[in-house]
C-alpha positions in Angstrom: 25.2 36.3 -52.0 22.5 39.0 -51.8 20.0 36.9 -53.8 20.4 33.8 -51.6 18.3 34.8 -48.6 15.3 36.0 -50.7 15.2 32.8 -52.7 15.3 30.7 -49.4 12.6 32.9 -47.9 10.3 32.6 -50.9 10.9 28.8 -51.2 10.1 28.4 -47.5 6.9 30.5 -47.9 5.7 28.4 -50.9 6.5 25.1 -49.3 5.0 25.7 -45.9 1.7 26.6 -47.4 1.1 22.9 -47.3 1.0 22.9 -43.5 -2.5 24.3 -42.8 -4.0 23.6 -46.2 -6.4 21.1 -44.7 -7.4 23.4 -41.8 -8.4 26.2 -44.1 -10.9 24.0 -46.0 -11.9 21.9 -43.0 -15.7 22.9 -43.2 -15.7 21.7 -46.8 -13.9 18.5 -45.9 -16.3 17.8 -43.0 -19.3 18.4 -45.3 -18.0 16.4 -48.3 -16.8 13.4 -46.3 -19.5 13.5 -43.6 -17.1 13.9 -40.6 -17.5 15.0 -37.0 -16.9 18.7 -36.1 -14.0 17.7 -33.8 -12.0 16.6 -36.8 -10.0 19.8 -36.6 -7.9 18.6 -33.7 -7.3 15.2 -35.4 -6.4 16.8 -38.8 -4.0 19.2 -37.2 -2.5 16.5 -35.0 -1.9 14.2 -38.0 0.3 16.8 -39.7 2.1 17.4 -36.4 2.6 13.7 -35.8 3.9 13.3 -39.4 6.3 16.1 -38.9 7.5 14.7 -35.6 8.1 11.3 -37.1 9.9 12.9 -40.0 12.2 15.0 -37.8 13.0 12.0 -35.7 14.0 9.9 -38.7 15.9 12.9 -40.2 17.7 13.4 -36.9 18.6 9.8 -36.2 20.0 9.4 -39.7 21.6 12.9 -39.6 20.3 13.5 -43.2 20.7 17.3 -43.2 24.3 17.0 -42.2 25.3 14.0 -44.2 23.7 15.0 -47.5 23.3 18.2 -49.5 20.6 20.1 -47.6 19.4 21.8 -50.9 18.8 18.3 -52.4 17.0 17.2 -49.2 14.8 20.3 -49.3 14.0 19.7 -53.0 13.1 16.0 -52.7 11.0 16.7 -49.6 9.1 19.5 -51.3 8.2 17.3 -54.2 7.0 14.4 -52.1 5.1 16.6 -49.7 3.3 18.3 -52.6 2.1 15.0 -53.9 1.0 13.8 -50.5 -1.0 17.0 -50.0 -3.0 16.2 -53.2 -4.4 13.2 -51.3 -7.1 15.3 -49.5 -8.5 16.3 -52.9 -9.1 12.7 -54.1 -12.8 11.7 -54.4 -14.5 9.0 -52.3 -11.9 8.7 -49.5 -12.5 8.1 -45.8 -11.2 9.9 -42.7 -8.4 7.4 -42.3 -7.1 8.2 -45.7 -7.3 11.9 -45.1 -5.4 11.6 -41.9 -2.8 9.4 -43.6 -2.4 12.0 -46.4 -1.8 14.8 -43.8 0.6 12.6 -41.8 2.8 12.0 -44.9 2.6 15.7 -45.8 3.9 16.5 -42.3 6.6 13.8 -42.5 8.2 15.4 -45.5 7.8 18.9 -44.2 10.6 17.7 -41.8 12.9 18.1 -44.8 11.7 21.6 -45.5 11.3 23.7 -42.3 14.3 22.7 -40.2 16.4 22.1 -43.3 15.6 25.6 -44.6 17.0 26.9 -41.3 20.1 24.7 -41.7 20.7 26.1 -45.2 20.3 29.7 -43.9 22.7 29.1 -41.1 25.2 27.6 -43.6 25.1 30.9 -45.5 24.9 33.5 -42.7 26.8 33.5 -39.5 26.8 37.2 -38.9 23.2 38.5 -38.3 21.8 35.0 -38.2 18.9 36.2 -36.0 17.8 38.7 -38.6 18.1 36.1 -41.4 16.1 33.5 -39.6 13.6 36.2 -38.7 12.9 36.6 -42.5 12.8 32.8 -42.9 10.4 32.1 -40.1 8.3 35.0 -41.2 8.0 33.3 -44.6 7.0 30.1 -42.7 4.3 32.0 -40.8 3.0 33.6 -44.0 3.0 30.2 -45.8 1.1 28.7 -42.8 -1.5 31.5 -43.0 -1.8 31.5 -46.8 -4.5 28.7 -47.1 -6.9 30.8 -45.1 -6.5 33.6 -47.6 -6.8 31.2 -50.5 -10.0 29.9 -49.0 -11.4 33.5 -49.0 -10.2 34.3 -52.6 -11.5 31.0 -54.0 -14.9 31.0 -52.2 -16.7 31.0 -55.5 -14.8 27.9 -56.9 -14.2 24.4 -55.7 -12.4 24.0 -52.4 -10.0 21.5 -54.1 -8.4 24.5 -55.9 -6.8 25.4 -52.5 -5.1 22.0 -52.5 -3.9 22.1 -56.1 -2.6 25.6 -55.6 -0.6 24.9 -52.4 0.9 21.8 -54.0 1.9 23.8 -57.1 3.6 26.4 -54.8 5.5 23.7 -53.0 6.9 22.3 -56.2 7.9 25.7 -57.4 9.5 26.6 -54.1 11.5 23.4 -53.8 12.7 23.7 -57.4 13.8 27.3 -57.1 15.8 26.6 -54.0 17.5 23.5 -55.5 18.5 25.2 -58.8 19.5 28.7 -57.5 20.9 28.2 -54.0 24.2 26.3 -53.6 25.3 24.7 -50.4 26.5 27.3 -48.0 30.2 28.2 -47.3 29.9 27.5 -43.6 28.5 24.0 -44.1 30.5 21.3 -42.3 29.5 17.9 -43.6 29.0 15.1 -41.0 31.6 12.5 -41.6 29.7 9.3 -40.7 26.4 8.1 -39.4 26.2 8.1 -35.6 22.7 7.3 -34.2 23.5 9.2 -31.0 24.7 12.4 -32.7 21.4 14.2 -32.1 22.1 14.1 -28.4 25.4 16.1 -28.7 23.8 19.5 -28.3 22.0 18.6 -25.0 25.3 18.2 -23.3 25.8 21.9 -23.6 24.0 24.0 -21.0 23.4 27.1 -23.2 21.9 24.8 -25.9 19.6 23.2 -23.3 18.4 26.6 -22.0 17.5 27.7 -25.6 15.9 24.3 -26.3 13.7 24.4 -23.2 12.7 28.0 -23.9 11.7 26.8 -27.4 9.7 23.9 -26.0 7.6 26.2 -23.9 7.0 28.5 -26.9 5.8 25.5 -28.9 3.2 24.4 -26.3 1.4 27.6 -27.1 2.1 28.4 -30.8 0.4 25.7 -32.9 -2.6 25.3 -30.5 -3.2 29.1 -30.8 -3.0 28.9 -34.6 -5.3 25.9 -34.8 -7.9 27.4 -32.6 -7.9 31.0 -34.0 -10.9 30.1 -36.3 -12.7 28.5 -33.3 -12.2 31.7 -31.2 -13.7 33.7 -34.0 -16.6 31.3 -34.6 -17.3 31.3 -30.9 -17.6 35.1 -30.9 -19.8 34.9 -34.0 -22.2 32.5 -32.3 -22.5 34.9 -29.3 -23.0 37.9 -31.5 -25.4 36.9 -34.3 -25.8 40.6 -35.3 -22.2 40.5 -36.6 -21.0 38.7 -39.8 -17.4 37.6 -39.7 -15.2 36.5 -42.6 -13.5 33.9 -40.5 -11.0 32.6 -43.1 -9.8 36.1 -44.0 -9.6 37.2 -40.3 -7.7 33.9 -39.5 -5.2 34.8 -42.2 -4.7 38.3 -40.9 -4.2 37.1 -37.3 -1.7 34.4 -38.2 0.1 36.3 -40.9 0.7 39.2 -38.5 3.4 37.0 -37.0 5.4 37.4 -40.2 6.0 41.1 -39.4 6.8 40.2 -35.8 9.5 37.7 -36.9 11.2 40.3 -39.0 11.0 43.0 -36.3 12.2 40.4 -33.7 15.3 39.7 -35.8 16.0 43.4 -36.1 15.6 44.1 -32.4 17.8 41.1 -31.6 20.7 42.8 -33.3 20.2 45.8 -31.1 19.3 44.3 -27.8 20.5 40.7 -27.9 18.8 37.5 -29.1 18.1 36.0 -25.7 16.7 39.2 -24.2 14.2 39.8 -27.1 13.1 36.1 -27.1 12.4 36.3 -23.4 10.3 39.5 -23.7 8.3 38.0 -26.6 7.6 34.8 -24.6 6.5 36.8 -21.6 4.1 38.9 -23.7 2.5 35.8 -25.3 2.2 34.3 -21.8 0.4 37.4 -20.7 -2.0 37.1 -23.7 -2.9 33.6 -22.6 -3.8 34.8 -19.1 -5.9 37.8 -20.1 -7.6 36.1 -23.1 -11.0 35.7 -21.3 -11.3 39.5 -21.0 -11.4 39.9 -24.8 -13.1 36.6 -25.7 -16.1 37.3 -23.4 -16.3 41.0 -24.4 -18.8 42.6 -26.8 -16.3 44.6 -28.9 -15.1 42.8 -32.0 -12.5 45.5 -32.7 -11.0 45.0 -29.3 -10.9 41.2 -29.9 -9.4 41.6 -33.3 -6.6 43.9 -32.1 -5.9 41.6 -29.2 -5.7 38.5 -31.4 -3.5 40.3 -33.9 -1.2 41.3 -31.1 -1.2 37.8 -29.8 -0.6 36.4 -33.3 2.6 38.6 -33.4 4.1 37.9 -30.0 3.3 34.2 -30.1 5.8 33.6 -33.0 8.2 36.6 -32.6 10.5 34.5 -30.5 10.6 31.4 -32.8 13.5 32.6 -35.1 15.4 33.8 -32.0 15.2 30.4 -30.3 16.3 28.8 -33.6 19.2 31.3 -33.7 20.2 30.4 -30.1 20.0 26.7 -30.8 22.1 27.0 -34.1 24.7 29.2 -32.4 25.1 26.8 -29.4 24.9 23.5 -31.3 28.1 21.6 -32.3 29.0 22.8 -35.7 29.2 19.4 -37.3 25.7 18.5 -35.9 23.9 21.8 -36.5 21.4 20.5 -38.9 20.6 17.4 -36.7 20.4 19.6 -33.6 17.9 21.9 -35.2 15.9 18.9 -36.4 15.7 17.1 -33.1 14.7 20.2 -31.2 11.9 20.7 -33.8 11.0 17.0 -33.2 10.6 17.5 -29.5 8.9 20.9 -29.9 6.3 19.6 -32.3 5.7 16.6 -30.2 4.5 18.9 -27.5 2.0 20.5 -29.9 0.2 17.2 -30.2 -0.3 17.1 -26.5 -1.2 20.7 -26.3 -3.8 20.6 -29.1 -5.5 17.4 -27.7 -5.2 18.7 -24.2 -7.0 21.9 -25.1 -9.6 20.0 -27.2 -10.4 17.8 -24.2 -10.4 20.7 -21.7 -13.2 22.4 -23.6 -15.5 19.7 -22.2 -14.7 20.8 -18.7 -13.7 24.5 -18.9 -15.6 27.6 -19.9 -14.8 28.0 -23.7 -13.7 31.6 -23.1 -11.3 30.7 -20.3 -9.8 27.5 -21.6 -7.0 29.3 -23.5 -5.4 30.4 -20.2 -4.1 26.8 -20.1 -1.7 27.7 -23.0 0.3 29.8 -20.5 1.7 26.6 -19.0 4.3 26.3 -21.8 5.5 29.9 -21.7 5.8 29.9 -17.9 8.1 26.8 -18.0 10.0 28.3 -20.9 10.6 31.5 -19.0 11.9 29.6 -16.0 14.4 27.9 -18.3 15.5 31.2 -19.9 16.1 32.9 -16.6 18.7 30.3 -15.6 22.4 31.4 -15.6 24.4 29.9 -18.5 
């Protein structure tokens, strides 16, 4: 039993490295395939749209509840790894690249929420702490391509693609062969296309879900634009030389520690209370961001972005815990998947909204718009059950 969680955590870490593999090497992709600089928003949105489509299909068919979740995780990891290799093929166009990222995102739907389902099937006591480790692994996996880009600066950028796909294959295989289905798993009896709606009939489930939706409005847009924030500072301070991929890794990866700490604090102070505090802090970061982005101190900016990188994700495993705890037992996997579907749908609008807003807003002040989600999420969380 003790070995189960570490294996799930490592598998999640390896497989989710596929998520931002394209973002980390975006400058190379733009140069190689002669693309526009605004391709970042489109590339990120393609993965998100693929994930949304995948979670919708997985939820409608109740795949995580009707079939062995470890098998679903394994098959999804294998296919996602192959799709990821598409961005390293020679002589392809922007449409093919976006299609490759879309399919990668589609099969990530069988990895991230299914990993949470597997964890909740093994751990009922201390679920918040367990999911803290799991989401921490997801954060580290998301940040990993930025580190790989730094470490492989002297070799071809395609090596980042090959390495992340290899990690996904290893992660999916290790989970399938060494992690059995959990003792608390309750298999869905039959296919019901409306089963994904069952959780939303429960008020405590709805409160947790709407808090999560507010959190998601901010999270992925922040992650996607961290390199842009750093590049903007670099342009304004030509006397400073920034290693943007390495700094992006540090800022995003700092959330890994926050997830673990959030899970630990949730056992002491309560899951909902810690999630609410984390969401409030990330909201505050959105609102005060111009003070640091317009400043002259790089150290102050870096400390601020690392703190923001921690609080922006610290509540994620806690919302997943609340959702899993308040979902109907026989539909837990489907409930987690459909909430992910809606949450990631919001990231598409948020990323594109911020991208368009940059045409009208001051580039240092535009990130205040990310506070819209956390404010609405806090309103939901402050309701009485």
